[in-house]
C-alpha positions as CSV (number, residue, x, y, z in Angstrom):
1,X,42.1,-32.9,-59.0
2,X,45.7,-31.3,-59.2
3,X,47.5,-30.4,-56.0
4,X,47.8,-26.8,-57.2
5,X,43.8,-26.8,-57.5
6,X,43.1,-28.3,-54.5
7,X,45.3,-26.0,-52.7
8,X,43.9,-22.9,-54.5
9,X,40.0,-23.9,-54.0
10,X,41.0,-24.3,-50.3
11,X,42.5,-20.5,-50.1
12,X,39.2,-19.7,-52.2
13,X,37.1,-21.2,-49.6
14,X,39.0,-19.5,-46.9
15,X,38.7,-15.9,-48.3
16,X,34.8,-16.5,-48.8
17,X,34.4,-17.3,-45.2
18,X,36.9,-14.0,-44.3
19,X,35.1,-10.6,-43.4
20,X,34.9,-8.1,-46.2
21,X,35.8,-4.8,-46.1
22,X,33.0,-2.2,-46.5
23,X,33.3,0.4,-49.4
24,X,32.1,3.5,-48.1
25,X,29.1,4.8,-50.1
26,X,30.5,8.5,-51.3
27,X,34.6,8.4,-51.4
28,X,36.3,12.1,-51.9
29,X,39.6,11.4,-51.0
30,X,41.2,11.3,-54.2
31,X,39.5,14.3,-55.8
32,X,41.8,17.1,-57.2
33,X,42.8,19.4,-54.9
34,X,41.3,22.1,-56.9
35,X,37.8,20.3,-57.0
36,X,38.2,19.7,-53.1
37,X,39.0,23.3,-52.6
38,X,35.9,24.4,-54.7
39,X,33.8,21.8,-52.6
40,X,34.7,23.5,-49.6
41,X,33.8,26.7,-50.7
42,X,30.3,25.8,-51.6
43,X,27.4,26.5,-49.4
44,X,25.3,23.8,-48.3
45,X,22.3,24.0,-51.0
46,X,25.5,24.1,-53.5
47,X,27.2,21.2,-52.2
48,X,23.7,19.5,-52.6
49,X,23.8,20.1,-56.2
50,X,27.4,18.5,-57.0
51,X,26.7,15.7,-54.5
52,X,25.0,13.5,-56.9
53,X,21.2,12.8,-55.5
54,X,18.6,11.8,-57.8
55,X,21.2,11.4,-60.5
56,X,22.5,15.1,-60.3
57,X,26.1,15.8,-61.0
58,X,28.5,14.3,-58.9
59,X,31.8,15.3,-58.4
60,X,34.0,12.1,-57.8
61,X,37.6,11.0,-58.2
62,X,38.6,9.7,-61.9
63,X,41.6,8.6,-63.0
64,X,43.2,10.5,-65.9
65,X,43.0,8.5,-69.1
66,X,46.3,8.2,-71.0
67,X,45.1,9.3,-74.7
68,X,46.8,7.5,-77.8
69,X,46.7,9.5,-80.8
70,X,44.3,8.0,-83.1
71,X,41.8,7.6,-80.4
72,X,38.7,9.4,-80.4
73,X,37.3,9.3,-76.6
74,X,33.8,9.8,-75.5
75,X,34.2,10.4,-71.8
76,X,31.6,10.8,-69.1
77,X,32.3,12.7,-65.7
78,X,31.9,9.6,-63.6
79,X,34.7,7.1,-65.1
80,X,33.0,5.8,-68.1
81,X,34.4,6.0,-71.5
82,X,34.0,5.2,-75.1
83,X,37.3,4.9,-77.1
84,X,37.6,4.9,-80.9
85,X,41.0,4.0,-81.9
86,X,43.1,0.8,-82.4
87,X,43.7,-2.1,-81.3
88,X,45.5,-2.0,-77.5
89,X,45.2,-3.5,-74.3
90,X,47.9,-1.7,-72.5
91,X,50.0,1.1,-73.3
92,X,50.1,2.9,-76.7
93,X,52.7,0.1,-77.4
94,X,50.7,-2.8,-77.2
95,X,48.4,-4.6,-79.3
96,X,48.2,-4.6,-83.1
97,X,47.6,-0.9,-83.1
98,X,50.9,-0.3,-81.2
99,X,52.5,-2.4,-84.2
100,X,51.3,-0.2,-86.3
101,X,49.3,-3.0,-88.3
102,X,46.2,-2.6,-90.6
103,X,42.7,-3.6,-90.1
104,X,43.2,-3.1,-86.2
105,X,40.1,-0.9,-85.5
106,X,38.9,-1.2,-81.8
107,X,35.7,-0.1,-79.8
108,X,36.6,-0.2,-76.3
109,X,33.7,0.8,-73.6
110,X,34.8,1.1,-70.2
111,X,33.2,1.9,-66.7
112,X,35.4,2.0,-63.4
113,X,39.1,2.6,-64.8
114,X,41.3,0.9,-62.2
115,X,38.5,-0.4,-60.1
116,X,36.8,1.0,-57.3
117,X,39.6,-0.1,-54.5
118,X,42.4,1.6,-56.2
119,X,43.9,5.2,-55.2
120,X,43.4,7.9,-58.0
121,X,45.8,10.1,-56.7
122,X,49.3,10.0,-56.0
123,X,51.7,13.2,-54.7
124,X,48.8,15.3,-54.9
125,X,48.4,14.6,-58.8
126,X,45.4,12.3,-60.5
127,X,46.8,8.7,-61.4
128,X,47.0,8.3,-65.2
129,X,45.8,5.2,-66.3
130,X,46.0,3.3,-69.7
131,X,43.6,0.2,-70.4
132,X,43.8,-2.4,-67.9
133,X,41.8,-5.7,-68.7
134,X,42.7,-7.0,-65.4
135,X,41.7,-3.6,-62.7
136,X,39.0,-2.1,-64.6
137,X,35.8,-2.6,-63.2
138,X,33.5,-3.3,-66.7
139,X,34.2,-3.5,-70.3
140,X,33.2,-4.4,-74.0
141,X,35.7,-4.7,-76.0
142,X,35.6,-4.9,-80.1
143,X,38.8,-5.5,-81.8
144,X,39.3,-5.9,-85.6
145,X,42.6,-7.8,-84.8
146,X,43.4,-8.8,-81.5
147,X,44.7,-11.7,-79.3
148,X,41.8,-11.5,-77.2
149,X,42.7,-14.5,-74.8
150,X,46.1,-12.6,-74.2
151,X,44.7,-10.0,-73.3
152,X,42.2,-11.4,-70.9
153,X,44.5,-13.6,-69.2
154,X,42.3,-16.8,-70.3
155,X,43.4,-20.3,-70.7
156,X,42.9,-22.4,-74.0
157,X,41.6,-25.7,-74.8
158,X,42.0,-28.6,-77.1
159,X,38.3,-27.3,-78.8
160,X,39.1,-23.7,-78.5
161,X,42.6,-23.0,-78.4
162,X,43.9,-19.4,-77.6
163,X,44.4,-16.7,-80.3
164,X,48.1,-16.3,-81.3
165,X,50.3,-13.8,-82.8
166,X,50.3,-15.5,-86.2
167,X,46.4,-15.9,-86.4
168,X,44.9,-12.7,-84.8
169,X,41.2,-12.6,-85.4
170,X,38.3,-10.3,-84.6
171,X,37.0,-10.4,-81.6
172,X,34.7,-9.2,-78.4
173,X,35.7,-9.6,-74.9
174,X,33.3,-8.9,-72.3
175,X,34.5,-8.4,-68.6
176,X,33.0,-7.6,-65.0
177,X,32.2,-8.9,-61.8
178,X,29.3,-10.5,-62.7
179,X,28.0,-10.9,-66.3
180,X,24.3,-11.6,-67.4
181,X,23.0,-12.2,-71.0
182,X,19.2,-12.3,-70.8
183,X,17.2,-13.5,-73.7
184,X,13.5,-12.6,-73.3
185,X,12.6,-15.3,-75.7
186,X,16.0,-17.6,-76.4
187,X,19.8,-17.5,-76.5
188,X,21.7,-19.2,-79.3
189,X,25.8,-19.9,-79.0
190,X,26.6,-20.6,-82.6
191,X,30.1,-21.4,-83.9
192,X,31.3,-21.9,-87.5
193,X,28.7,-20.0,-89.5
194,X,31.3,-18.7,-91.9
195,X,34.2,-21.0,-93.7
196,X,36.5,-17.5,-93.8
197,X,37.1,-15.5,-90.5
198,X,37.5,-11.4,-90.5
199,X,41.2,-11.9,-91.7
200,X,40.4,-13.9,-94.7
201,X,41.4,-17.1,-93.7
202,X,40.0,-20.7,-94.3
203,X,38.8,-21.7,-91.2
204,X,39.6,-25.4,-91.1
205,X,38.2,-26.7,-87.9
206,X,34.9,-26.4,-86.6
207,X,35.2,-24.8,-83.5
208,X,32.8,-25.5,-80.3
209,X,31.4,-24.3,-77.1
210,X,34.0,-24.6,-73.8
211,X,32.5,-23.6,-70.3
212,X,35.6,-22.9,-68.0
213,X,34.6,-22.3,-64.4
214,X,37.9,-20.9,-62.4
215,X,40.0,-20.1,-65.8
216,X,41.2,-23.8,-65.2
217,X,41.4,-26.1,-68.1
218,X,43.1,-29.2,-66.1
219,X,40.5,-31.0,-66.3
220,X,38.6,-30.1,-69.4
221,X,35.7,-32.9,-70.6
222,X,33.0,-33.0,-73.3
223,X,29.6,-32.3,-72.7
224,X,27.4,-35.2,-72.8
225,X,24.6,-35.5,-75.8
226,X,21.2,-36.2,-73.8
227,X,19.7,-38.4,-76.6
228,X,22.6,-40.6,-77.2
229,X,22.8,-41.1,-73.5
230,X,19.2,-42.3,-73.4
231,X,19.8,-44.6,-75.8
232,X,23.0,-46.0,-74.1
233,X,21.5,-46.2,-70.5
234,X,18.3,-47.8,-72.3
235,X,20.4,-50.7,-74.0
236,X,22.2,-51.2,-70.8
237,X,18.8,-51.6,-68.8
238,X,17.5,-53.7,-71.4
239,X,20.9,-56.0,-71.2
240,X,20.2,-56.2,-67.4
241,X,17.0,-57.0,-67.9
242,X,17.7,-59.8,-70.5
243,X,20.5,-60.8,-67.6
244,X,18.2,-61.1,-65.0
245,X,15.5,-63.0,-67.0
246,X,18.2,-65.8,-68.1
247,X,18.9,-65.7,-64.1
248,X,15.4,-66.2,-63.9
249,X,15.4,-69.1,-66.0
250,X,18.6,-70.8,-64.3
251,X,16.8,-70.6,-60.9
252,X,13.3,-72.0,-62.4
253,X,15.6,-74.9,-63.1
254,X,17.6,-75.4,-60.4
255,X,14.7,-75.6,-58.3
256,X,13.2,-78.2,-60.6
257,X,16.3,-80.0,-60.0
258,X,16.5,-79.4,-56.0
259,X,13.2,-80.5,-55.8
260,X,13.7,-83.8,-57.2
261,X,16.9,-84.1,-55.4
262,X,15.5,-83.5,-51.9
263,X,12.4,-86.1,-52.7
264,X,14.7,-88.6,-54.4
265,X,15.0,-92.5,-52.9
266,X,16.7,-95.3,-53.4
267,X,16.0,-99.2,-53.8
268,X,15.6,-101.3,-50.7
269,X,17.5,-104.6,-51.2
270,X,14.4,-105.9,-49.7
271,X,12.2,-107.2,-52.9
272,X,13.6,-103.8,-54.7
273,X,11.1,-101.4,-52.8
274,X,11.3,-97.8,-52.8
275,X,12.9,-96.4,-49.7
276,X,11.8,-93.1,-48.0
277,X,14.1,-90.0,-48.8
278,X,16.5,-89.2,-46.5
279,X,15.1,-86.8,-43.1
280,X,18.2,-84.8,-43.6
281,X,18.2,-84.5,-47.2
282,X,14.4,-83.7,-47.4
283,X,14.8,-81.0,-44.8
284,X,17.7,-79.4,-46.1
285,X,16.3,-79.5,-49.5
286,X,12.6,-78.2,-48.8
287,X,14.6,-75.1,-46.8
288,X,16.4,-74.3,-49.6
289,X,13.9,-74.6,-52.1
290,X,12.0,-72.2,-49.7
291,X,15.0,-70.1,-49.3
292,X,15.4,-69.4,-52.9
293,X,11.8,-68.8,-54.0
294,X,11.5,-66.2,-50.9
295,X,14.8,-64.4,-51.3
296,X,15.6,-65.0,-55.2
297,X,12.8,-65.6,-57.2
298,X,10.7,-62.5,-55.3
299,X,13.7,-60.5,-55.4
300,X,14.2,-60.8,-59.3
301,X,10.8,-60.1,-60.1
302,X,10.9,-56.8,-57.9
303,X,14.1,-56.3,-60.1
304,X,12.1,-56.3,-63.0
305,X,9.5,-53.8,-61.9
306,X,12.8,-51.4,-60.5
307,X,14.3,-51.6,-64.4
308,X,10.8,-50.6,-65.4
309,X,10.6,-47.6,-62.9
310,X,14.4,-46.3,-63.3
311,X,13.5,-46.2,-67.3
312,X,10.3,-44.3,-66.7
313,X,11.8,-41.9,-64.3
314,X,14.9,-40.9,-65.6
315,X,14.8,-41.9,-69.3
316,X,11.3,-40.9,-70.5
317,X,10.1,-37.3,-70.5
318,X,6.2,-38.4,-70.6
319,X,6.8,-38.4,-67.0
320,X,8.0,-34.7,-66.3
321,X,6.2,-32.7,-64.3
322,X,6.5,-28.9,-65.9
323,X,4.9,-27.4,-62.6
324,X,7.1,-29.3,-60.6
325,X,10.7,-28.9,-61.2
326,X,12.0,-30.8,-58.3
327,X,9.9,-33.6,-59.1
328,X,11.5,-33.9,-62.7
329,X,14.0,-36.7,-62.5
330,X,14.2,-36.9,-67.0
331,X,18.1,-36.4,-67.3
332,X,17.5,-34.2,-70.5
333,X,17.2,-30.6,-70.1
334,X,13.9,-29.3,-71.5
335,X,15.3,-25.9,-72.5
336,X,19.3,-26.5,-73.0
337,X,20.5,-28.3,-76.2
338,X,24.0,-28.9,-77.5
339,X,25.3,-30.8,-80.4
């Protein structure tokens, strides 16, 4: 981990532990003065009608959207917009709409312009707001021609490089505080279905799917393919088991030799009779044979059992228990796949 990433992570951890300011349920400070005067003149029942209970009409502060001439604006009264126009991510001079390019149609679906923390009034006038891909609360942005990574401030990776000025593409961007994509049956993320992009350019390489936490590309690594990993680990386990068998054979031969050596005798100069084994040699030899048997051969046999248990527990789907996910040690996901 780089020093910058480590420092940033430390700051984020500290921020997590800091007390968070609470937002008021109803914030009326930034509504236009004319609306505030009308609210003050209303009676109790009249005020209740425009205070939003039971999803009735709610008067609340909303920034004034700066509309471009080419745009059709569908606007709600509670800071929600659908904009039909040409590509732009900031002022009317930004994006390919601002440059005057053709084939740059855009749909921008936004709620919460400038975000809930931003004051919507300055010098007694409503704040005017262009699209702001950083501060707006939630957005789905569709563009026929865009540099979508630049607009959202995203890092690129070798497998999924950023869009560029020289090669803009049809794009969709989704941003909010949290994003959930839910499929009642399944979800597929698919790339390279066509050989040409929406600009008519030939797609020369197959793009992948990169998962980037923290918008940080300093340690991007490829995902592992589960079946290949199982094959590799199974082969490693078998190689280790072969090594164990080889070592077990060596120990067996060495024990036979040690037994002969411990009990060996010499010829006596008296009539060539065999002498009795040396007491120290016999004692040490028998102890060595006992230690090798108890500490090496038994352990080696246990190791063979451990190899088999490892393969069954982690490399075999047969032992997975769907009713107990915590007991499922199979290294491949039962639900998610990649190529």
